[in-house]
C-alpha positions in Angstrom: -20.7 -59.4 10.1 -21.2 -63.3 9.8 -19.0 -64.4 5.9 -18.2 -61.3 4.6 -14.9 -59.9 5.5 -15.8 -55.9 4.3 -18.3 -55.6 6.7 -17.9 -55.5 10.5 -19.1 -54.1 14.0 -17.4 -51.9 16.2 -19.6 -49.9 18.9 -22.9 -51.3 17.7 -22.1 -50.0 14.2 -21.5 -51.5 10.5 -18.6 -50.6 9.3 -17.2 -51.2 5.7 -14.1 -52.2 4.9 -12.4 -50.1 2.9 -8.5 -50.1 1.7 -8.6 -47.1 -0.5 -9.4 -44.5 1.8 -7.4 -46.7 4.5 -4.8 -45.8 1.9 -5.4 -42.4 2.2 -5.0 -42.0 5.1 -2.0 -43.2 5.9 -0.3 -41.3 2.9 -1.2 -38.0 4.0 -1.0 -39.2 7.7 1.8 -36.3 8.4 -0.1 -33.9 7.6 -3.7 -34.8 9.1 -2.6 -35.8 12.5 -3.7 -32.6 14.7 -3.5 -30.9 11.7 0.5 -30.4 12.1 1.3 -29.2 8.9 5.6 -27.8 7.8 6.5 -24.4 8.6 9.2 -22.2 7.7 10.2 -19.4 9.1 12.2 -16.2 8.2 14.6 -14.3 11.0 16.3 -10.9 9.7 19.0 -8.7 11.6 20.1 -5.7 9.1 23.0 -4.3 11.3 26.0 -5.5 13.1 25.0 -4.1 16.9 22.4 -6.8 16.5 23.8 -9.3 15.6 26.6 -8.6 18.4 23.5 -8.0 20.8 22.9 -11.9 19.4 19.2 -10.9 18.8 19.2 -12.9 15.6 19.4 -15.7 18.1 16.6 -15.0 20.6 14.0 -14.3 17.5 15.5 -18.0 16.2 13.9 -19.3 20.1 11.3 -18.0 20.0 10.3 -18.2 16.1 11.1 -22.9 16.8 9.2 -22.2 20.0 6.1 -20.7 18.7 6.2 -23.4 15.8 6.5 -26.3 18.0 3.7 -24.3 20.4 1.7 -25.3 17.4 2.1 -28.7 16.9 3.6 -27.9 13.8 6.7 -29.7 12.0 9.4 -27.2 11.1 11.0 -27.4 7.9 13.3 -25.0 7.1 14.7 -22.1 8.2 15.5 -18.8 6.3 17.7 -16.3 8.2 19.5 -13.2 6.3 21.7 -11.8 9.6 23.1 -8.7 8.2 20.7 -7.4 5.7 18.9 -4.6 6.5 14.9 -5.4 5.6 15.2 -2.1 3.2 16.2 -4.3 0.3 14.0 -7.3 -1.7 16.9 -8.5 -2.5 18.7 -10.1 0.2 20.0 -14.2 0.5 17.5 -16.0 2.5 14.5 -14.2 1.6 15.2 -14.7 -2.0 15.7 -18.4 -0.7 11.8 -18.5 1.1 10.4 -16.7 -2.7 11.7 -19.2 -4.5 10.7 -21.7 -2.0 7.3 -20.5 -1.8 6.4 -22.0 -4.9 6.8 -25.4 -4.1 5.6 -27.8 -1.2 8.4 -27.5 1.8 6.0 -25.3 3.5 2.3 -24.3 4.0 3.2 -22.2 7.2 5.3 -19.7 7.3 6.1 -17.6 11.0 8.1 -14.1 11.5 8.8 -12.7 14.6 7.6 -8.8 13.7 5.9 -7.3 10.7 9.1 -5.3 10.7 11.7 -8.6 10.0 9.2 -9.0 6.7 10.3 -5.6 5.3 10.6 -1.8 5.6 9.8 -0.4 3.2 5.9 -0.8 2.5 5.7 -1.9 -0.8 8.4 -5.1 -0.7 6.2 -5.8 2.8 3.0 -6.5 0.5 4.6 -8.0 -2.8 6.4 -11.1 0.3 2.6 -10.9 1.6 1.0 -10.9 -1.6 3.3 -13.9 -3.2 3.0 -15.8 0.1 -1.1 -15.8 0.1 -0.8 -16.5 -3.9 0.9 -19.8 -2.9 -1.9 -20.8 -0.6 0.8 -20.0 2.3 -0.1 -19.2 5.9 1.2 -16.1 7.4 1.9 -15.9 11.3 3.6 -12.7 12.2 4.5 -12.1 15.5 2.7 -15.3 16.9 -0.7 -14.7 15.2 -2.1 -15.8 11.8 -3.1 -13.3 9.6 -5.9 -12.9 8.1 -6.9 -12.1 4.4 -9.8 -9.7 5.6 -9.8 -5.5 6.1 -8.5 -5.2 9.4 -6.1 -8.0 9.4 -5.2 -6.0 5.7 -4.8 -2.6 7.5 -3.5 -3.9 11.0 0.1 -5.2 8.7 -0.2 -2.2 6.5 -0.1 0.0 10.2 3.3 -1.9 10.9 4.5 -1.7 7.8 4.4 2.0 7.7 5.4 1.7 11.1 9.1 0.0 9.7 9.6 2.5 7.2 9.3 5.1 9.7 11.9 3.3 11.9 14.2 2.9 9.0 14.0 6.5 7.7 14.0 8.1 10.4 16.7 6.4 12.7 
């Protein structure tokens, strides 16, 4: 107000001009507007029949929709088309495990728990690594919560995935 350009009134409140705060807001804008986050997803099908039926395309469509619906920005797609979830060494999964150490994405989406792995130990390793690097995990449209209940549910889903692989 008056002669000091660093002080101004807005809606009856006195505010102070802070150029450092403005610069911080501008440089971090992409991460703060509407809590927008950078996102990636992992999709996988294992058999030629699944490839022919186009189930990978339905996963990709749904995952892209979820990311958009959540207001996040898709930065990377990890796709293992024709790779078994009973293996830990998969090209896209290997790349995801490297990229999780960077700031390429804040949140990772999976269509279902069995898309992560069909071996409970592999699933535990992958989830633990993502959490170690501070990544948010969304499975089947729901955020994974690191609670006893969340861990129990994910473990049960992983066990069913492992059973289905062994049985069929």
